[in-house]
C-alpha atoms as a printed R data frame, in Angstrom:
    type eleno elety resid chain resno       x       y       z
1   ATOM     1    CA   MET     A     1 -21.833  -1.214  33.261
2   ATOM     2    CA   ILE     A     2 -25.103  -0.371  31.434
3   ATOM     3    CA   GLU     A     3 -28.091  -2.654  30.968
4   ATOM     4    CA   ILE     A     4 -30.892  -1.642  28.623
5   ATOM     5    CA   ARG     A     5 -34.080  -3.670  28.946
6   ATOM     6    CA   HIS     A     6 -37.197  -3.477  26.739
7   ATOM     7    CA   LEU     A     7 -36.500   0.120  25.817
8   ATOM     8    CA   ARG     A     8 -39.253   1.768  23.787
9   ATOM     9    CA   LYS     A     9 -39.707   5.307  22.509
10  ATOM    10    CA   VAL     A    10 -42.851   6.716  20.905
11  ATOM    11    CA   PHE     A    11 -42.854  10.335  19.763
12  ATOM    12    CA   ASP     A    12 -45.909  12.599  19.736
13  ATOM    13    CA   ASP     A    13 -46.418  12.047  16.003
14  ATOM    14    CA   ASP     A    14 -46.686   8.279  16.700
15  ATOM    15    CA   THR     A    15 -43.249   7.600  15.206
16  ATOM    16    CA   ILE     A    16 -41.675   4.644  17.049
17  ATOM    17    CA   PRO     A    17 -37.878   4.726  16.542
18  ATOM    18    CA   LEU     A    18 -37.272   2.237  19.386
19  ATOM    19    CA   LYS     A    19 -39.655  -0.693  19.749
20  ATOM    20    CA   ASP     A    20 -37.953  -3.187  22.060
21  ATOM    21    CA   ILE     A    21 -34.223  -2.780  22.698
22  ATOM    22    CA   ASP     A    22 -32.196  -5.130  24.919
23  ATOM    23    CA   ILE     A    23 -28.452  -4.414  25.168
24  ATOM    24    CA   THR     A    24 -25.750  -4.920  27.783
25  ATOM    25    CA   ILE     A    25 -22.761  -2.568  27.545
26  ATOM    26    CA   ASN     A    26 -19.654  -3.850  29.295
27  ATOM    27    CA   ARG     A    27 -16.851  -1.697  30.594
28  ATOM    28    CA   GLY     A    28 -14.229  -1.222  27.870
29  ATOM    29    CA   ASP     A    29 -16.588  -2.071  25.002
30  ATOM    30    CA   VAL     A    30 -16.170  -0.164  21.760
31  ATOM    31    CA   ILE     A    31 -19.526  -0.602  20.046
32  ATOM    32    CA   SER     A    32 -20.387   0.663  16.582
33  ATOM    33    CA   ILE     A    33 -24.101   0.985  15.879
34  ATOM    34    CA   ILE     A    34 -24.987   0.642  12.217
35  ATOM    35    CA   GLY     A    35 -28.176   0.444  10.220
36  ATOM    36    CA   PRO     A    36 -30.325   2.388   7.754
37  ATOM    37    CA   SER     A    37 -31.358   5.950   8.525
38  ATOM    38    CA   GLY     A    38 -34.448   6.251  10.700
39  ATOM    39    CA   THR     A    39 -33.965   3.000  12.600
40  ATOM    40    CA   GLY     A    40 -33.448   4.584  16.035
41  ATOM    41    CA   LYS     A    41 -29.655   4.678  16.313
42  ATOM    42    CA   SER     A    42 -29.357   8.302  17.430
43  ATOM    43    CA   THR     A    43 -32.511   8.039  19.545
44  ATOM    44    CA   LEU     A    44 -30.923   5.142  21.424
45  ATOM    45    CA   LEU     A    45 -27.865   7.231  22.319
46  ATOM    46    CA   ARG     A    46 -30.019  10.150  23.429
47  ATOM    47    CA   CYS     A    47 -32.072   7.840  25.631
48  ATOM    48    CA   ILE     A    48 -28.965   6.386  27.258
49  ATOM    49    CA   ASN     A    49 -28.015   9.795  28.672
50  ATOM    50    CA   MET     A    50 -31.686  10.831  29.012
51  ATOM    51    CA   LEU     A    51 -31.535  13.723  26.580
52  ATOM    52    CA   THR     A    52 -34.587  11.929  25.182
53  ATOM    53    CA   GLU     A    53 -36.907  10.349  27.735
54  ATOM    54    CA   PRO     A    54 -37.902   6.770  26.904
55  ATOM    55    CA   THR     A    55 -41.571   5.861  26.776
56  ATOM    56    CA   SER     A    56 -40.992   2.614  28.648
57  ATOM    57    CA   GLY     A    57 -38.283   0.167  29.620
58  ATOM    58    CA   SER     A    58 -35.240   0.587  31.833
59  ATOM    59    CA   ILE     A    59 -31.665   1.841  31.560
60  ATOM    60    CA   ILE     A    60 -29.568   0.619  34.463
61  ATOM    61    CA   VAL     A    61 -26.216   2.361  34.933
62  ATOM    62    CA   ASP     A    62 -23.953   0.803  37.564
63  ATOM    63    CA   GLY     A    63 -26.974  -0.738  39.258
64  ATOM    64    CA   GLN     A    64 -29.186   2.371  39.167
65  ATOM    65    CA   ASP     A    65 -32.224   2.661  36.910
66  ATOM    66    CA   ILE     A    66 -31.937   6.163  35.483
67  ATOM    67    CA   THR     A    67 -35.485   6.077  34.093
68  ATOM    68    CA   GLU     A    68 -36.957   6.061  37.604
69  ATOM    69    CA   ARG     A    69 -38.238   9.229  39.204
70  ATOM    70    CA   GLY     A    70 -35.914  10.684  41.794
71  ATOM    71    CA   CYS     A    71 -32.763   9.574  39.993
72  ATOM    72    CA   ASN     A    72 -30.044  12.221  40.110
73  ATOM    73    CA   LEU     A    73 -29.490  12.572  36.374
74  ATOM    74    CA   ASN     A    74 -26.784  15.198  36.747
75  ATOM    75    CA   GLU     A    75 -24.608  12.734  38.650
76  ATOM    76    CA   ILE     A    76 -25.278   9.994  36.102
77  ATOM    77    CA   ARG     A    77 -24.510  12.311  33.189
78  ATOM    78    CA   LYS     A    78 -21.110  13.069  34.692
79  ATOM    79    CA   LYS     A    79 -20.260   9.488  33.805
80  ATOM    80    CA   MET     A    80 -21.237  10.015  30.176
81  ATOM    81    CA   GLY     A    81 -19.901  12.270  27.460
82  ATOM    82    CA   MET     A    82 -21.587  12.847  24.144
83  ATOM    83    CA   VAL     A    83 -20.110  14.047  20.859
84  ATOM    84    CA   PHE     A    84 -22.726  15.232  18.370
85  ATOM    85    CA   GLN     A    85 -22.762  15.629  14.584
86  ATOM    86    CA   SER     A    86 -22.611  19.396  15.074
87  ATOM    87    CA   PHE     A    87 -19.737  20.524  17.245
88  ATOM    88    CA   ASN     A    88 -21.759  22.606  19.748
89  ATOM    89    CA   LEU     A    89 -18.803  24.821  20.658
90  ATOM    90    CA   PHE     A    90 -19.447  28.275  22.093
91  ATOM    91    CA   GLY     A    91 -18.499  30.700  19.361
92  ATOM    92    CA   HIS     A    92 -17.805  33.612  21.713
93  ATOM    93    CA   LEU     A    93 -15.279  31.598  23.760
94  ATOM    94    CA   THR     A    94 -11.730  30.659  22.841
95  ATOM    95    CA   ILE     A    95 -10.827  27.005  22.438
96  ATOM    96    CA   ILE     A    96  -9.211  26.830  25.876
97  ATOM    97    CA   GLU     A    97 -12.292  28.434  27.455
98  ATOM    98    CA   ASN     A    98 -14.591  25.962  25.699
99  ATOM    99    CA   ILE     A    99 -12.711  23.116  27.391
100 ATOM   100    CA   MET     A   100 -12.095  24.796  30.767
101 ATOM   101    CA   ASN     A   101 -15.543  26.197  31.559
102 ATOM   102    CA   PRO     A   102 -17.495  22.911  31.854
103 ATOM   103    CA   GLN     A   103 -14.817  21.532  34.186
104 ATOM   104    CA   ILE     A   104 -15.075  24.581  36.455
105 ATOM   105    CA   THR     A   105 -18.875  24.802  36.389
106 ATOM   106    CA   LEU     A   106 -19.807  21.114  36.601
107 ATOM   107    CA   LEU     A   107 -16.822  19.445  38.263
108 ATOM   108    CA   GLY     A   108 -15.754  22.284  40.555
109 ATOM   109    CA   ARG     A   109 -12.162  22.296  39.386
110 ATOM   110    CA   SER     A   110  -9.974  25.333  39.903
111 ATOM   111    CA   ARG     A   111  -9.036  27.396  36.874
112 ATOM   112    CA   GLN     A   112  -5.481  26.075  37.059
113 ATOM   113    CA   GLU     A   113  -6.635  22.456  37.207
114 ATOM   114    CA   ALA     A   114  -9.025  23.028  34.330
115 ATOM   115    CA   TYR     A   115  -6.331  24.793  32.296
116 ATOM   116    CA   ASP     A   116  -3.793  22.016  32.860
117 ATOM   117    CA   LYS     A   117  -6.335  19.357  31.866
118 ATOM   118    CA   ALA     A   118  -7.364  21.312  28.768
119 ATOM   119    CA   MET     A   119  -3.783  21.857  27.608
120 ATOM   120    CA   HIS     A   120  -2.980  18.170  28.026
121 ATOM   121    CA   LEU     A   121  -6.008  17.167  25.940
122 ATOM   122    CA   LEU     A   122  -5.286  19.737  23.250
123 ATOM   123    CA   GLN     A   123  -1.885  18.114  22.872
124 ATOM   124    CA   VAL     A   124  -3.537  14.689  22.711
125 ATOM   125    CA   VAL     A   125  -5.801  15.754  19.823
126 ATOM   126    CA   GLY     A   126  -2.981  17.651  18.125
127 ATOM   127    CA   LEU     A   127  -4.367  21.177  18.498
128 ATOM   128    CA   ALA     A   128  -2.288  22.792  21.242
129 ATOM   129    CA   SER     A   129  -1.388  25.588  18.821
130 ATOM   130    CA   LYS     A   130  -5.071  26.614  18.620
131 ATOM   131    CA   VAL     A   131  -5.462  27.311  22.332
132 ATOM   132    CA   PHE     A   132  -6.483  30.977  21.921
133 ATOM   133    CA   ALA     A   133  -8.307  30.620  18.606
134 ATOM   134    CA   TYR     A   134 -12.083  30.867  18.260
135 ATOM   135    CA   PRO     A   135 -14.195  28.039  16.814
136 ATOM   136    CA   ASP     A   136 -14.963  29.856  13.558
137 ATOM   137    CA   GLU     A   137 -11.227  30.095  12.895
138 ATOM   138    CA   LEU     A   138 -10.934  26.306  12.749
139 ATOM   139    CA   SER     A   139 -11.885  23.731  10.131
140 ATOM   140    CA   GLY     A   140 -14.782  21.363  10.751
141 ATOM   141    CA   GLY     A   141 -12.404  18.520  11.550
142 ATOM   142    CA   GLN     A   142 -10.511  20.655  14.040
143 ATOM   143    CA   GLN     A   143 -13.740  21.766  15.707
144 ATOM   144    CA   GLN     A   144 -14.837  18.169  16.120
145 ATOM   145    CA   ARG     A   145 -11.489  17.257  17.675
146 ATOM   146    CA   ILE     A   146 -11.968  20.147  20.112
147 ATOM   147    CA   ALA     A   147 -15.453  18.816  20.915
148 ATOM   148    CA   ILE     A   148 -13.899  15.425  21.685
149 ATOM   149    CA   ALA     A   149 -11.252  17.061  23.892
150 ATOM   150    CA   ARG     A   150 -13.987  18.945  25.768
151 ATOM   151    CA   THR     A   151 -15.835  15.684  26.357
152 ATOM   152    CA   LEU     A   152 -12.675  13.940  27.579
153 ATOM   153    CA   ALA     A   153 -11.976  16.800  30.000
154 ATOM   154    CA   MET     A   154 -15.005  15.692  32.023
155 ATOM   155    CA   ASP     A   155 -13.427  12.253  32.634
156 ATOM   156    CA   PRO     A   156 -16.445  10.278  31.388
157 ATOM   157    CA   GLU     A   157 -16.687   6.544  31.876
158 ATOM   158    CA   ILE     A   158 -18.498   6.154  28.554
159 ATOM   159    CA   ILE     A   159 -18.484   8.344  25.440
160 ATOM   160    CA   LEU     A   160 -21.420   8.387  23.030
161 ATOM   161    CA   PHE     A   161 -20.599   9.464  19.464
162 ATOM   162    CA   ASP     A   162 -23.569  10.378  17.249
163 ATOM   163    CA   GLU     A   163 -22.208  10.203  13.686
164 ATOM   164    CA   PRO     A   164 -19.180  12.341  14.598
165 ATOM   165    CA   THR     A   165 -17.925  12.671  11.009
166 ATOM   166    CA   SER     A   166 -21.189  13.062   9.079
167 ATOM   167    CA   ALA     A   167 -21.006  16.877   8.994
168 ATOM   168    CA   LEU     A   168 -17.397  16.949   7.797
169 ATOM   169    CA   ASP     A   169 -15.836  17.312   4.377
170 ATOM   170    CA   PRO     A   170 -14.183  14.057   3.198
171 ATOM   171    CA   SER     A   171 -10.700  15.509   3.698
172 ATOM   172    CA   MET     A   172 -11.424  16.064   7.399
173 ATOM   173    CA   ILE     A   173 -12.958  12.707   8.293
174 ATOM   174    CA   GLY     A   174  -9.643  10.894   8.726
175 ATOM   175    CA   GLU     A   175  -8.291  13.267  11.364
176 ATOM   176    CA   VAL     A   176 -11.350  12.785  13.599
177 ATOM   177    CA   GLN     A   177 -11.346   9.022  13.085
178 ATOM   178    CA   SER     A   178  -7.673   8.934  14.100
179 ATOM   179    CA   VAL     A   179  -8.509  10.559  17.439
180 ATOM   180    CA   ILE     A   180 -11.345   8.077  18.051
181 ATOM   181    CA   LYS     A   181  -9.054   5.153  17.182
182 ATOM   182    CA   MET     A   182  -6.512   6.484  19.658
183 ATOM   183    CA   LEU     A   183  -9.207   6.658  22.369
184 ATOM   184    CA   ALA     A   184 -10.257   3.075  21.653
185 ATOM   185    CA   LYS     A   185  -6.761   1.917  22.607
186 ATOM   186    CA   THR     A   186  -7.026   3.604  26.033
187 ATOM   187    CA   GLY     A   187  -9.829   1.317  27.172
188 ATOM   188    CA   VAL     A   188 -12.552   3.964  27.446
189 ATOM   189    CA   THR     A   189 -16.046   2.617  26.787
190 ATOM   190    CA   MET     A   190 -17.557   3.996  23.571
191 ATOM   191    CA   MET     A   191 -20.741   3.703  21.539
192 ATOM   192    CA   ILE     A   192 -20.476   5.108  18.016
193 ATOM   193    CA   VAL     A   193 -23.310   5.616  15.563
194 ATOM   194    CA   THR     A   194 -21.680   5.537  12.152
195 ATOM   195    CA   HIS     A   195 -22.362   4.848   8.480
196 ATOM   196    CA   GLU     A   196 -18.700   4.125   7.767
197 ATOM   197    CA   MET     A   197 -18.389   0.373   7.744
198 ATOM   198    CA   ASP     A   198 -14.632  -0.007   7.377
199 ATOM   199    CA   PHE     A   199 -14.078   2.380  10.275
200 ATOM   200    CA   ALA     A   200 -16.593   0.421  12.392
201 ATOM   201    CA   ARG     A   201 -14.923  -2.876  11.534
202 ATOM   202    CA   LYS     A   202 -11.466  -1.622  12.502
203 ATOM   203    CA   ILE     A   203 -12.275   0.180  15.735
204 ATOM   204    CA   SER     A   204 -14.955  -1.964  17.388
205 ATOM   205    CA   ASN     A   205 -15.051  -5.125  19.418
206 ATOM   206    CA   ARG     A   206 -18.836  -5.241  18.906
207 ATOM   207    CA   ILE     A   207 -21.148  -4.270  16.061
208 ATOM   208    CA   ILE     A   208 -24.840  -3.649  16.659
209 ATOM   209    CA   PHE     A   209 -27.109  -3.596  13.610
210 ATOM   210    CA   MET     A   210 -30.433  -1.845  14.160
211 ATOM   211    CA   TYR     A   211 -33.424  -2.124  11.882
212 ATOM   212    CA   ASP     A   212 -36.995  -0.875  12.312
213 ATOM   213    CA   GLY     A   213 -36.549  -0.126  16.021
214 ATOM   214    CA   TYR     A   214 -34.971  -3.455  16.966
215 ATOM   215    CA   VAL     A   215 -31.469  -4.850  17.388
216 ATOM   216    CA   LEU     A   216 -31.146  -7.537  14.718
217 ATOM   217    CA   GLU     A   217 -27.431  -8.291  15.157
218 ATOM   218    CA   ASP     A   218 -25.019  -7.966  18.078
219 ATOM   219    CA   GLY     A   219 -21.631  -9.585  17.648
220 ATOM   220    CA   THR     A   220 -18.005  -9.174  16.693
221 ATOM   221    CA   PRO     A   221 -17.166  -7.348  13.451
222 ATOM   222    CA   LYS     A   222 -16.302 -10.683  11.841
223 ATOM   223    CA   GLN     A   223 -19.616 -12.212  12.882
224 ATOM   224    CA   VAL     A   224 -21.791  -9.321  11.725
225 ATOM   225    CA   PHE     A   225 -19.942  -8.336   8.544
226 ATOM   226    CA   GLU     A   226 -18.989 -11.802   7.312
227 ATOM   227    CA   HIS     A   227 -21.648 -14.079   8.817
228 ATOM   228    CA   PRO     A   228 -24.795 -12.019   9.531
229 ATOM   229    CA   LYS     A   229 -27.784 -13.906  10.890
230 ATOM   230    CA   HIS     A   230 -30.376 -11.958   8.946
231 ATOM   231    CA   GLU     A   231 -30.794 -11.382   5.215
232 ATOM   232    CA   ILE     A   232 -31.644  -7.708   5.921
233 ATOM   233    CA   THR     A   233 -28.225  -7.230   7.515
234 ATOM   234    CA   LYS     A   234 -26.503  -8.928   4.609
235 ATOM   235    CA   LYS     A   235 -28.235  -6.701   2.064
236 ATOM   236    CA   PHE     A   236 -27.451  -3.552   4.058
237 ATOM   237    CA   ILE     A   237 -23.743  -4.390   4.288
238 ATOM   238    CA   GLN     A   238 -23.553  -5.339   0.615
239 ATOM   239    CA   ARG     A   239 -25.279  -2.108  -0.375
240 ATOM   240    CA   LEU     A   240 -22.707  -0.074   1.517
241 ATOM   241    CA   SER     A   241 -19.695  -1.991   0.243
242 ATOM   242    CA   SER     A   242 -20.746  -2.039  -3.419
243 ATOM   243    CA   LEU     A   243 -23.028  -0.180  -5.816
244 ATOM   244    CA   THR     A   244 -24.898  -1.712  -8.763
245 ATOM   245    CA   TYR     A   245 -26.575   0.000 -11.726
246 ATOM   246    CA   ARG     A   246 -28.459  -1.146 -14.830
247 ATOM   247    CA   VAL     A   247 -27.988   1.196 -17.783
248 ATOM   248    CA   ASN     A   248 -31.006  -0.143 -19.660
249 ATOM   249    CA   SER     A   249 -33.294   0.758 -16.758
250 ATOM   250    CA   GLU     A   250 -35.676   3.666 -17.342
251 ATOM   251    CA   HIS     A   251 -34.613   4.928 -13.900
252 ATOM   252    CA   PHE     A   252 -30.916   5.088 -14.759
253 ATOM   253    CA   SER     A   253 -29.379   8.549 -14.594
254 ATOM   254    CA   LEU     A   254 -25.673   9.154 -15.062
255 ATOM   255    CA   GLU     A   255 -25.918  12.327 -12.984
256 ATOM   256    CA   ALA     A   256 -27.687  10.503 -10.146
257 ATOM   257    CA   MET     A   257 -25.108   7.717 -10.285
258 ATOM   258    CA   ASN     A   258 -22.277  10.243 -10.039
259 ATOM   259    CA   ASP     A   259 -23.950  11.867  -7.022
260 ATOM   260    CA   GLU     A   260 -24.319   8.477  -5.335
261 ATOM   261    CA   LEU     A   261 -20.694   7.618  -6.098
262 ATOM   262    CA   SER     A   262 -19.629  10.899  -4.512
263 ATOM   263    CA   VAL     A   263 -21.446  10.017  -1.281
264 ATOM   264    CA   TYR     A   264 -20.043   6.472  -1.449
265 ATOM   265    CA   GLY     A   265 -16.529   7.884  -1.793
266 ATOM   266    CA   GLU     A   266 -17.000  10.235   1.143
267 ATOM   267    CA   LYS     A   267 -18.115   7.413   3.430
268 ATOM   268    CA   LEU     A   268 -15.225   5.139   2.457
269 ATOM   269    CA   LEU     A   269 -12.607   7.913   2.239
270 ATOM   270    CA   ILE     A   270 -11.914   7.264  -1.458
271 ATOM   271    CA   GLU     A   271 -10.023  10.082  -3.119
272 ATOM   272    CA   ALA     A   272 -12.139  12.298  -5.384
273 ATOM   273    CA   GLU     A   273  -9.539  11.880  -8.144
274 ATOM   274    CA   ARG     A   274 -10.073   8.128  -8.273
275 ATOM   275    CA   LEU     A   275 -13.847   8.516  -8.310
276 ATOM   276    CA   SER     A   276 -13.482  10.976 -11.176
277 ATOM   277    CA   LYS     A   277 -11.477   8.414 -13.134
278 ATOM   278    CA   LEU     A   278 -14.106   5.781 -12.497
279 ATOM   279    CA   THR     A   279 -16.983   7.995 -13.661
280 ATOM   280    CA   MET     A   280 -14.985   8.895 -16.771
281 ATOM   281    CA   ALA     A   281 -14.593   5.187 -17.531
282 ATOM   282    CA   VAL     A   282 -18.319   4.534 -17.051
283 ATOM   283    CA   GLU     A   283 -19.311   7.384 -19.347
284 ATOM   284    CA   GLU     A   284 -16.783   6.512 -22.061
285 ATOM   285    CA   ILE     A   285 -17.315   2.735 -22.076
286 ATOM   286    CA   CYS     A   286 -21.012   2.420 -21.279
287 ATOM   287    CA   ILE     A   287 -22.641   5.612 -22.523
288 ATOM   288    CA   ASN     A   288 -20.471   6.845 -25.387
289 ATOM   289    CA   ASN     A   289 -19.785   3.423 -26.914
290 ATOM   290    CA   ILE     A   290 -21.722   0.333 -25.776
291 ATOM   291    CA   ALA     A   291 -25.098   2.069 -25.345
292 ATOM   292    CA   ALA     A   292 -24.526   4.375 -28.329
293 ATOM   293    CA   ASP     A   293 -23.800   1.452 -30.683
294 ATOM   294    CA   ASN     A   294 -26.400  -0.868 -29.158
295 ATOM   295    CA   PRO     A   295 -29.512   1.135 -28.182
296 ATOM   296    CA   ASP     A   296 -31.185  -1.979 -26.727
297 ATOM   297    CA   SER     A   297 -28.089  -3.232 -24.943
298 ATOM   298    CA   ASP     A   298 -28.306  -4.501 -21.369
299 ATOM   299    CA   ILE     A   299 -25.422  -3.153 -19.278
300 ATOM   300    CA   LEU     A   300 -24.756  -4.002 -15.636
301 ATOM   301    CA   ILE     A   301 -22.328  -1.788 -13.710
302 ATOM   302    CA   LYS     A   302 -20.907  -2.791 -10.344
303 ATOM   303    CA   VAL     A   303 -18.598  -0.569  -8.265
304 ATOM   304    CA   GLU     A   304 -16.715  -1.994  -5.292
305 ATOM   305    CA   TYR     A   305 -13.953  -0.764  -3.008
306 ATOM   306    CA   SER     A   306 -11.502  -2.932  -1.065
307 ATOM   307    CA   GLU     A   307  -9.966  -1.015   1.810
308 ATOM   308    CA   LYS     A   308  -7.615  -3.905   2.530
309 ATOM   309    CA   LEU     A   309  -6.116  -3.711  -0.973
310 ATOM   310    CA   ASP     A   310  -6.929  -0.016  -1.459
311 ATOM   311    CA   VAL     A   311  -8.396  -0.805  -4.869
312 ATOM   312    CA   LEU     A   312 -11.499   0.737  -6.454
313 ATOM   313    CA   SER     A   313 -13.014  -1.718  -8.963
314 ATOM   314    CA   LEU     A   314 -15.420  -1.194 -11.849
315 ATOM   315    CA   LEU     A   315 -17.088  -4.275 -13.346
316 ATOM   316    CA   ILE     A   316 -19.127  -3.890 -16.533
317 ATOM   317    CA   LEU     A   317 -21.172  -6.771 -17.926
318 ATOM   318    CA   TYR     A   318 -23.086  -6.314 -21.167
319 ATOM   319    CA   LYS     A   319 -24.807  -7.968 -24.109
320 ATOM   320    CA   GLY     A   320 -24.542  -7.139 -27.783
321 ATOM   321    CA   GLU     A   321 -21.691  -6.070 -30.004
322 ATOM   322    CA   LYS     A   322 -18.329  -6.096 -28.269
323 ATOM   323    CA   PHE     A   323 -16.533  -2.826 -27.655
324 ATOM   324    CA   GLU     A   324 -12.749  -3.037 -27.527
325 ATOM   325    CA   VAL     A   325 -11.933  -0.756 -24.623
326 ATOM   326    CA   CYS     A   326  -8.453   0.125 -25.863
327 ATOM   327    CA   SER     A   327  -9.902   1.320 -29.182
328 ATOM   328    CA   SER     A   328 -11.624   4.304 -27.601
329 ATOM   329    CA   GLN     A   329 -11.131   7.551 -29.538
330 ATOM   330    CA   SER     A   330 -11.087   9.649 -26.354
331 ATOM   331    CA   LYS     A   331  -7.612  10.969 -25.596
332 ATOM   332    CA   LEU     A   332  -8.512  11.582 -21.952
333 ATOM   333    CA   PHE     A   333  -9.625   7.985 -21.640
334 ATOM   334    CA   GLN     A   334  -6.521   6.695 -23.420
335 ATOM   335    CA   ASP     A   335  -4.371   8.709 -20.994
336 ATOM   336    CA   LEU     A   336  -6.283   7.087 -18.151
337 ATOM   337    CA   LEU     A   337  -5.636   3.601 -19.533
338 ATOM   338    CA   ALA     A   338  -1.926   4.422 -19.817
339 ATOM   339    CA   GLU     A   339  -1.597   5.260 -16.128
340 ATOM   340    CA   PRO     A   340   0.349   2.606 -14.172
341 ATOM   341    CA   THR     A   341  -2.318   2.582 -11.454
342 ATOM   342    CA   THR     A   342  -5.109   1.656 -13.900
343 ATOM   343    CA   GLU     A   343  -5.632  -2.015 -14.736
344 ATOM   344    CA   VAL     A   344  -7.975  -3.273 -17.461
345 ATOM   345    CA   LYS     A   345  -9.138  -6.800 -18.221
346 ATOM   346    CA   GLU     A   346 -11.602  -7.806 -20.919
347 ATOM   347    CA   ALA     A   347 -13.275 -11.154 -21.400
348 ATOM   348    CA   ASP     A   348 -15.939 -12.842 -23.525
349 ATOM   349    CA   LEU     A   349 -18.388 -14.770 -21.363
350 ATOM   350    CA   GLU     A   350 -19.477 -18.203 -22.499
351 ATOM   351    CA   ASN     A   351 -22.505 -19.942 -21.036
352 ATOM   352    CA   ASP     A   352 -22.972 -17.182 -18.484
353 ATOM   353    CA   PRO     A   353 -26.226 -17.984 -16.602
354 ATOM   354    CA   SER     A   354 -27.165 -14.294 -16.459
355 ATOM   355    CA   GLY     A   355 -26.970 -14.037 -20.239
356 ATOM   356    CA   TYR     A   356 -24.243 -11.398 -20.393
357 ATOM   357    CA   GLU     A   357 -21.793 -11.860 -23.246
358 ATOM   358    CA   HIS     A   358 -18.871  -9.544 -22.426
359 ATOM   359    CA   GLU     A   359 -17.053  -8.352 -19.332
360 ATOM   360    CA   VAL     A   360 -14.787  -5.393 -18.600
361 ATOM   361    CA   LEU     A   361 -12.992  -5.162 -15.277
362 ATOM   362    CA   MET     A   362 -11.108  -2.010 -14.376
363 ATOM   363    CA   ARG     A   363  -9.177  -1.456 -11.158
364 ATOM   364    CA   PHE     A   364  -7.955   1.905  -9.928
365 ATOM   365    CA   ARG     A   365  -5.134   1.585  -7.439
366 ATOM   366    CA   TRP     A   366  -3.413   4.330  -5.466
367 ATOM   367    CA   ALA     A   367   0.352   4.735  -5.540
368 ATOM   368    CA   GLU     A   368   2.653   7.040  -3.630
369 ATOM   369    CA   GLU     A   369   3.989   8.542  -6.834
370 ATOM   370    CA   ASP     A   370   0.445   9.789  -7.579
371 ATOM   371    CA   ALA     A   371   0.442  11.815  -4.382
372 ATOM   372    CA   GLU     A   372   3.748  13.529  -5.049
């Protein structure tokens, strides 16, 4: 369907987001593109539909090189839809008009045809009741679903998603992801730039990992996430699936850790309440007790989330005098320990090669009775 060969992009400031990209996109592929910020992921999508002109290389769509002069880009772009981080809806138009107008202007459909198509897609994305609303009357998640409906109305053969949930509040991410998952089942070809690893693993048949302007990995989710070829990929995936802190480090900041945990929770759709419980446990165990009683103590904190089990885990390893977790004088913390969804395990470590002497493992589960 699309062949990308030796694609390179150099901006005027000599930044080179794409150095040498070779990718083949097959019809029906659902490809998630992952990697650190600044590695060319969004630039790649913009080059594919020529919103950004490549410096060199070729992009061949159905046998036609769209980087060549004389190529009818408007016809090629009809085959592609793009959903941006920002919703790009026209604020002065109603929702139905936002979806109808491009069909009439670009595809030459009658108003009735465009209306029928728009109403069908509004039902698909669950927003038929918002037909005469204006964009500023909708939530961010609803606006993004409208943007997806508008893209689908053009009957694209491939849809490019540039971090479609990055501008949304955590509570709105799930509704947009649900629509994208539904589209994946229809067989439409999609490329999705995302930082949300569990979402990428579930929805994709291919994962592309980009780093420093190159494609380092291209394989199935199992291959890339569980058996990456490169150490850089492995470290990137581990960094996103778990967080590690050293309390004895001069760079440690509880406030900075809490901010990072908040971002971590947003990306993995972890409820704010559970993150709050975890940060309370860190402060009470590590700061108020272990570090307070042992000024020179070495404390390692590791946070990890298992989507499969829906469990948020806190592992604390430390040296020095042992703190009995259940002896805490904090009533709030004692109430937390008493919750049926909180699990605590303590252990003394013998002959641990890292030198840590004690371990605390806390798990925060989610239960339906908590949501009631």
